[in-house]
TORKOL-4160 file (C-alpha; in steps of 0.2 Angstrom, whole numbers, padded with zeros to 4 digits, m for minus):
289
<pt num="1" X="0314" Y="0380" Z="0588"/>
<pt num="2" X="0299" Y="0381" Z="0575"/>
<pt num="3" X="0302" Y="0381" Z="0557"/>
<pt num="4" X="0297" Y="0399" Z="0554"/>
<pt num="5" X="0310" Y="0406" Z="0567"/>
<pt num="6" X="0323" Y="0395" Z="0560"/>
<pt num="7" X="0320" Y="0402" Z="0542"/>
<pt num="8" X="0320" Y="0420" Z="0549"/>
<pt num="9" X="0337" Y="0417" Z="0558"/>
<pt num="10" X="0344" Y="0410" Z="0542"/>
<pt num="11" X="0337" Y="0424" Z="0532"/>
<pt num="12" X="0346" Y="0437" Z="0543"/>
<pt num="13" X="0362" Y="0427" Z="0542"/>
<pt num="14" X="0361" Y="0427" Z="0524"/>
<pt num="15" X="0357" Y="0446" Z="0524"/>
<pt num="16" X="0372" Y="0450" Z="0535"/>
<pt num="17" X="0384" Y="0439" Z="0523"/>
<pt num="18" X="0377" Y="0448" Z="0508"/>
<pt num="19" X="0381" Y="0465" Z="0517"/>
<pt num="20" X="0399" Y="0459" Z="0521"/>
<pt num="21" X="0401" Y="0454" Z="0503"/>
<pt num="22" X="0395" Y="0471" Z="0497"/>
<pt num="23" X="0406" Y="0480" Z="0509"/>
<pt num="24" X="0421" Y="0469" Z="0512"/>
<pt num="25" X="0433" Y="0483" Z="0514"/>
<pt num="26" X="0423" Y="0492" Z="0527"/>
<pt num="27" X="0420" Y="0476" Z="0536"/>
<pt num="28" X="0438" Y="0473" Z="0537"/>
<pt num="29" X="0442" Y="0490" Z="0544"/>
<pt num="30" X="0428" Y="0489" Z="0557"/>
<pt num="31" X="0433" Y="0472" Z="0563"/>
<pt num="32" X="0451" Y="0477" Z="0563"/>
<pt num="33" X="0448" Y="0492" Z="0575"/>
<pt num="34" X="0436" Y="0482" Z="0586"/>
<pt num="35" X="0448" Y="0468" Z="0589"/>
<pt num="36" X="0464" Y="0479" Z="0592"/>
<pt num="37" X="0455" Y="0493" Z="0602"/>
<pt num="38" X="0445" Y="0481" Z="0611"/>
<pt num="39" X="0460" Y="0471" Z="0616"/>
<pt num="40" X="0468" Y="0488" Z="0622"/>
<pt num="41" X="0454" Y="0493" Z="0633"/>
<pt num="42" X="0453" Y="0475" Z="0640"/>
<pt num="43" X="0472" Y="0477" Z="0644"/>
<pt num="44" X="0469" Y="0494" Z="0652"/>
<pt num="45" X="0455" Y="0486" Z="0664"/>
<pt num="46" X="0464" Y="0470" Z="0668"/>
<pt num="47" X="0482" Y="0475" Z="0666"/>
<pt num="48" X="0486" Y="0459" Z="0656"/>
<pt num="49" X="0497" Y="0465" Z="0642"/>
<pt num="50" X="0496" Y="0448" Z="0633"/>
<pt num="51" X="0478" Y="0453" Z="0628"/>
<pt num="52" X="0484" Y="0468" Z="0619"/>
<pt num="53" X="0498" Y="0458" Z="0610"/>
<pt num="54" X="0484" Y="0447" Z="0603"/>
<pt num="55" X="0475" Y="0462" Z="0598"/>
<pt num="56" X="0489" Y="0467" Z="0587"/>
<pt num="57" X="0484" Y="0452" Z="0576"/>
<pt num="58" X="0468" Y="0462" Z="0572"/>
<pt num="59" X="0472" Y="0467" Z="0554"/>
<pt num="60" X="0478" Y="0449" Z="0550"/>
<pt num="61" X="0463" Y="0440" Z="0558"/>
<pt num="62" X="0451" Y="0453" Z="0550"/>
<pt num="63" X="0458" Y="0449" Z="0533"/>
<pt num="64" X="0457" Y="0431" Z="0535"/>
<pt num="65" X="0439" Y="0431" Z="0542"/>
<pt num="66" X="0433" Y="0443" Z="0529"/>
<pt num="67" X="0441" Y="0433" Z="0515"/>
<pt num="68" X="0434" Y="0417" Z="0522"/>
<pt num="69" X="0416" Y="0425" Z="0522"/>
<pt num="70" X="0417" Y="0434" Z="0505"/>
<pt num="71" X="0428" Y="0423" Z="0495"/>
<pt num="72" X="0429" Y="0406" Z="0504"/>
<pt num="73" X="0443" Y="0394" Z="0501"/>
<pt num="74" X="0449" Y="0401" Z="0484"/>
<pt num="75" X="0451" Y="0418" Z="0492"/>
<pt num="76" X="0461" Y="0411" Z="0507"/>
<pt num="77" X="0472" Y="0401" Z="0495"/>
<pt num="78" X="0476" Y="0416" Z="0485"/>
<pt num="79" X="0480" Y="0426" Z="0501"/>
<pt num="80" X="0492" Y="0412" Z="0506"/>
<pt num="81" X="0499" Y="0412" Z="0489"/>
<pt num="82" X="0504" Y="0430" Z="0490"/>
<pt num="83" X="0510" Y="0428" Z="0508"/>
<pt num="84" X="0522" Y="0415" Z="0502"/>
<pt num="85" X="0527" Y="0424" Z="0486"/>
<pt num="86" X="0545" Y="0428" Z="0489"/>
<pt num="87" X="0552" Y="0426" Z="0472"/>
<pt num="88" X="0553" Y="0444" Z="0466"/>
<pt num="89" X="0568" Y="0453" Z="0457"/>
<pt num="90" X="0582" Y="0455" Z="0469"/>
<pt num="91" X="0583" Y="0473" Z="0467"/>
<pt num="92" X="0568" Y="0476" Z="0478"/>
<pt num="93" X="0576" Y="0467" Z="0492"/>
<pt num="94" X="0591" Y="0478" Z="0490"/>
<pt num="95" X="0580" Y="0494" Z="0489"/>
<pt num="96" X="0573" Y="0489" Z="0506"/>
<pt num="97" X="0589" Y="0483" Z="0514"/>
<pt num="98" X="0599" Y="0498" Z="0509"/>
<pt num="99" X="0586" Y="0511" Z="0506"/>
<pt num="100" X="0580" Y="0512" Z="0524"/>
<pt num="101" X="0597" Y="0513" Z="0533"/>
<pt num="102" X="0602" Y="0527" Z="0521"/>
<pt num="103" X="0586" Y="0537" Z="0526"/>
<pt num="104" X="0588" Y="0532" Z="0545"/>
<pt num="105" X="0607" Y="0536" Z="0546"/>
<pt num="106" X="0605" Y="0552" Z="0536"/>
<pt num="107" X="0591" Y="0558" Z="0548"/>
<pt num="108" X="0603" Y="0555" Z="0563"/>
<pt num="109" X="0616" Y="0565" Z="0554"/>
<pt num="110" X="0605" Y="0579" Z="0550"/>
<pt num="111" X="0597" Y="0580" Z="0567"/>
<pt num="112" X="0613" Y="0580" Z="0576"/>
<pt num="113" X="0620" Y="0594" Z="0565"/>
<pt num="114" X="0604" Y="0605" Z="0567"/>
<pt num="115" X="0603" Y="0602" Z="0585"/>
<pt num="116" X="0622" Y="0603" Z="0588"/>
<pt num="117" X="0623" Y="0586" Z="0596"/>
<pt num="118" X="0637" Y="0574" Z="0596"/>
<pt num="119" X="0634" Y="0558" Z="0586"/>
<pt num="120" X="0646" Y="0544" Z="0591"/>
<pt num="121" X="0646" Y="0526" Z="0587"/>
<pt num="122" X="0645" Y="0515" Z="0602"/>
<pt num="123" X="0657" Y="0501" Z="0596"/>
<pt num="124" X="0655" Y="0492" Z="0613"/>
<pt num="125" X="0637" Y="0489" Z="0609"/>
<pt num="126" X="0640" Y="0480" Z="0592"/>
<pt num="127" X="0644" Y="0464" Z="0602"/>
<pt num="128" X="0626" Y="0462" Z="0606"/>
<pt num="129" X="0622" Y="0458" Z="0588"/>
<pt num="130" X="0614" Y="0441" Z="0593"/>
<pt num="131" X="0602" Y="0450" Z="0605"/>
<pt num="132" X="0598" Y="0462" Z="0591"/>
<pt num="133" X="0593" Y="0447" Z="0579"/>
<pt num="134" X="0582" Y="0439" Z="0593"/>
<pt num="135" X="0573" Y="0456" Z="0595"/>
<pt num="136" X="0572" Y="0458" Z="0576"/>
<pt num="137" X="0563" Y="0441" Z="0575"/>
<pt num="138" X="0551" Y="0447" Z="0589"/>
<pt num="139" X="0547" Y="0463" Z="0580"/>
<pt num="140" X="0545" Y="0454" Z="0563"/>
<pt num="141" X="0532" Y="0444" Z="0572"/>
<pt num="142" X="0522" Y="0460" Z="0574"/>
<pt num="143" X="0523" Y="0463" Z="0555"/>
<pt num="144" X="0510" Y="0450" Z="0552"/>
<pt num="145" X="0498" Y="0465" Z="0551"/>
<pt num="146" X="0503" Y="0466" Z="0533"/>
<pt num="147" X="0492" Y="0452" Z="0529"/>
<pt num="148" X="0478" Y="0464" Z="0532"/>
<pt num="149" X="0485" Y="0481" Z="0526"/>
<pt num="150" X="0494" Y="0476" Z="0510"/>
<pt num="151" X="0486" Y="0458" Z="0509"/>
<pt num="152" X="0468" Y="0463" Z="0510"/>
<pt num="153" X="0465" Y="0482" Z="0510"/>
<pt num="154" X="0477" Y="0489" Z="0497"/>
<pt num="155" X="0472" Y="0478" Z="0482"/>
<pt num="156" X="0454" Y="0483" Z="0485"/>
<pt num="157" X="0458" Y="0501" Z="0487"/>
<pt num="158" X="0468" Y="0500" Z="0471"/>
<pt num="159" X="0453" Y="0493" Z="0462"/>
<pt num="160" X="0444" Y="0509" Z="0466"/>
<pt num="161" X="0457" Y="0523" Z="0466"/>
<pt num="162" X="0474" Y="0527" Z="0459"/>
<pt num="163" X="0489" Y="0521" Z="0469"/>
<pt num="164" X="0493" Y="0538" Z="0477"/>
<pt num="165" X="0476" Y="0541" Z="0484"/>
<pt num="166" X="0474" Y="0523" Z="0489"/>
<pt num="167" X="0490" Y="0524" Z="0498"/>
<pt num="168" X="0485" Y="0540" Z="0507"/>
<pt num="169" X="0468" Y="0532" Z="0512"/>
<pt num="170" X="0476" Y="0517" Z="0519"/>
<pt num="171" X="0490" Y="0526" Z="0527"/>
<pt num="172" X="0477" Y="0537" Z="0536"/>
<pt num="173" X="0468" Y="0521" Z="0542"/>
<pt num="174" X="0484" Y="0513" Z="0547"/>
<pt num="175" X="0489" Y="0529" Z="0557"/>
<pt num="176" X="0472" Y="0529" Z="0566"/>
<pt num="177" X="0475" Y="0510" Z="0571"/>
<pt num="178" X="0491" Y="0515" Z="0580"/>
<pt num="179" X="0482" Y="0527" Z="0592"/>
<pt num="180" X="0482" Y="0515" Z="0607"/>
<pt num="181" X="0501" Y="0516" Z="0606"/>
<pt num="182" X="0500" Y="0534" Z="0610"/>
<pt num="183" X="0486" Y="0534" Z="0623"/>
<pt num="184" X="0492" Y="0537" Z="0641"/>
<pt num="185" X="0486" Y="0544" Z="0657"/>
<pt num="186" X="0486" Y="0562" Z="0651"/>
<pt num="187" X="0477" Y="0558" Z="0634"/>
<pt num="188" X="0485" Y="0557" Z="0617"/>
<pt num="189" X="0504" Y="0559" Z="0615"/>
<pt num="190" X="0507" Y="0574" Z="0604"/>
<pt num="191" X="0519" Y="0564" Z="0594"/>
<pt num="192" X="0504" Y="0555" Z="0587"/>
<pt num="193" X="0499" Y="0569" Z="0575"/>
<pt num="194" X="0515" Y="0571" Z="0566"/>
<pt num="195" X="0516" Y="0552" Z="0565"/>
<pt num="196" X="0503" Y="0554" Z="0551"/>
<pt num="197" X="0517" Y="0561" Z="0539"/>
<pt num="198" X="0528" Y="0547" Z="0543"/>
<pt num="199" X="0516" Y="0533" Z="0541"/>
<pt num="200" X="0507" Y="0540" Z="0525"/>
<pt num="201" X="0524" Y="0542" Z="0517"/>
<pt num="202" X="0528" Y="0524" Z="0522"/>
<pt num="203" X="0512" Y="0518" Z="0514"/>
<pt num="204" X="0516" Y="0527" Z="0498"/>
<pt num="205" X="0533" Y="0518" Z="0497"/>
<pt num="206" X="0525" Y="0502" Z="0502"/>
<pt num="207" X="0513" Y="0503" Z="0487"/>
<pt num="208" X="0527" Y="0507" Z="0476"/>
<pt num="209" X="0536" Y="0491" Z="0481"/>
<pt num="210" X="0520" Y="0481" Z="0482"/>
<pt num="211" X="0515" Y="0485" Z="0464"/>
<pt num="212" X="0533" Y="0480" Z="0458"/>
<pt num="213" X="0532" Y="0464" Z="0466"/>
<pt num="214" X="0515" Y="0457" Z="0460"/>
<pt num="215" X="0506" Y="0461" Z="0476"/>
<pt num="216" X="0518" Y="0450" Z="0487"/>
<pt num="217" X="0513" Y="0450" Z="0505"/>
<pt num="218" X="0529" Y="0442" Z="0509"/>
<pt num="219" X="0539" Y="0457" Z="0503"/>
<pt num="220" X="0528" Y="0469" Z="0512"/>
<pt num="221" X="0530" Y="0460" Z="0528"/>
<pt num="222" X="0549" Y="0460" Z="0526"/>
<pt num="223" X="0549" Y="0479" Z="0522"/>
<pt num="224" X="0539" Y="0482" Z="0538"/>
<pt num="225" X="0550" Y="0470" Z="0548"/>
<pt num="226" X="0566" Y="0478" Z="0542"/>
<pt num="227" X="0560" Y="0496" Z="0547"/>
<pt num="228" X="0554" Y="0491" Z="0564"/>
<pt num="229" X="0570" Y="0480" Z="0568"/>
<pt num="230" X="0583" Y="0492" Z="0560"/>
<pt num="231" X="0576" Y="0507" Z="0570"/>
<pt num="232" X="0579" Y="0498" Z="0586"/>
<pt num="233" X="0596" Y="0492" Z="0580"/>
<pt num="234" X="0602" Y="0510" Z="0575"/>
<pt num="235" X="0595" Y="0519" Z="0590"/>
<pt num="236" X="0606" Y="0508" Z="0601"/>
<pt num="237" X="0622" Y="0509" Z="0591"/>
<pt num="238" X="0620" Y="0528" Z="0586"/>
<pt num="239" X="0612" Y="0535" Z="0601"/>
<pt num="240" X="0606" Y="0553" Z="0602"/>
<pt num="241" X="0600" Y="0563" Z="0616"/>
<pt num="242" X="0584" Y="0568" Z="0607"/>
<pt num="243" X="0578" Y="0552" Z="0598"/>
<pt num="244" X="0561" Y="0560" Z="0595"/>
<pt num="245" X="0568" Y="0573" Z="0585"/>
<pt num="246" X="0577" Y="0560" Z="0574"/>
<pt num="247" X="0561" Y="0551" Z="0571"/>
<pt num="248" X="0553" Y="0567" Z="0565"/>
<pt num="249" X="0568" Y="0570" Z="0553"/>
<pt num="250" X="0565" Y="0552" Z="0547"/>
<pt num="251" X="0547" Y="0556" Z="0543"/>
<pt num="252" X="0552" Y="0571" Z="0533"/>
<pt num="253" X="0565" Y="0561" Z="0523"/>
<pt num="254" X="0552" Y="0548" Z="0520"/>
<pt num="255" X="0540" Y="0561" Z="0514"/>
<pt num="256" X="0554" Y="0567" Z="0502"/>
<pt num="257" X="0557" Y="0549" Z="0496"/>
<pt num="258" X="0538" Y="0547" Z="0493"/>
<pt num="259" X="0537" Y="0563" Z="0483"/>
<pt num="260" X="0551" Y="0558" Z="0473"/>
<pt num="261" X="0543" Y="0541" Z="0469"/>
<pt num="262" X="0527" Y="0549" Z="0464"/>
<pt num="263" X="0536" Y="0562" Z="0452"/>
<pt num="264" X="0547" Y="0548" Z="0444"/>
<pt num="265" X="0534" Y="0534" Z="0442"/>
<pt num="266" X="0517" Y="0544" Z="0442"/>
<pt num="267" X="0503" Y="0544" Z="0454"/>
<pt num="268" X="0492" Y="0532" Z="0445"/>
<pt num="269" X="0501" Y="0516" Z="0448"/>
<pt num="270" X="0518" Y="0521" Z="0455"/>
<pt num="271" X="0525" Y="0511" Z="0441"/>
<pt num="272" X="0531" Y="0514" Z="0424"/>
<pt num="273" X="0518" Y="0502" Z="0417"/>
<pt num="274" X="0500" Y="0508" Z="0420"/>
<pt num="275" X="0494" Y="0490" Z="0419"/>
<pt num="276" X="0506" Y="0483" Z="0432"/>
<pt num="277" X="0495" Y="0490" Z="0447"/>
<pt num="278" X="0489" Y="0475" Z="0457"/>
<pt num="279" X="0471" Y="0470" Z="0454"/>
<pt num="280" X="0461" Y="0457" Z="0464"/>
<pt num="281" X="0445" Y="0449" Z="0458"/>
<pt num="282" X="0431" Y="0454" Z="0470"/>
<pt num="283" X="0420" Y="0439" Z="0464"/>
<pt num="284" X="0413" Y="0430" Z="0479"/>
<pt num="285" X="0411" Y="0411" Z="0482"/>
<pt num="286" X="0397" Y="0403" Z="0490"/>
<pt num="287" X="0406" Y="0386" Z="0493"/>
<pt num="288" X="0422" Y="0380" Z="0500"/>
<pt num="289" X="0426" Y="0368" Z="0486"/>
């Protein structure tokens, strides 16, 4: 390879890196969708489900790769620090642990009342608590996507917009990322469209907790893990003939909770202190020292 072609290649590489540094959030989103949707289509062609499981790491891998390129080792260390940041006020763990079951149980009760269904506790199934814990750990494994959504994307959105609008934008992107879950032989499952209400409301509540826990990715992951795992737990112990309708009711209750948070804490930061909204330095590093 001659000197001129090598210099040209290096120049192009540097131009690409400069573009990534200038558009880190867009890079993250594009890479996330390419990894996850690419894995989905490979799974559709090959029938190997493990490929799609790997694709679910799209947000986390994209966050790590984009951070490595734009911020180097200091950025990765900061991402890891926030991932391990679990020492937050206990009340926020209680909000997560108690708040979601209240919404979920209330949704089941309301839906059963409206549709005239019988809601009975299946006491015999409570003996499978150990099985539930094993499943919960598996579901928690998939909550690694929070490294991307709340770890990488949300702080950058908060640097640009107020907390409410940032949450709506992130929630909409997050909703679109879930599309493969709703694709089938007959196209897009109609449940995908109302799911937007559910996930945007969830994103607003996540930002509310995020801004009160100093940008903790650990707490965001725990929040995500608890919603996923508890949903499976309750549906097994308090079964309804129409679980889809119950999920829709949960979505409306989540929306109500999100509206209440905005009204009480304000749309700018979703906190009582306007300065407590999480900020990240967008400075880039050229070395790994």
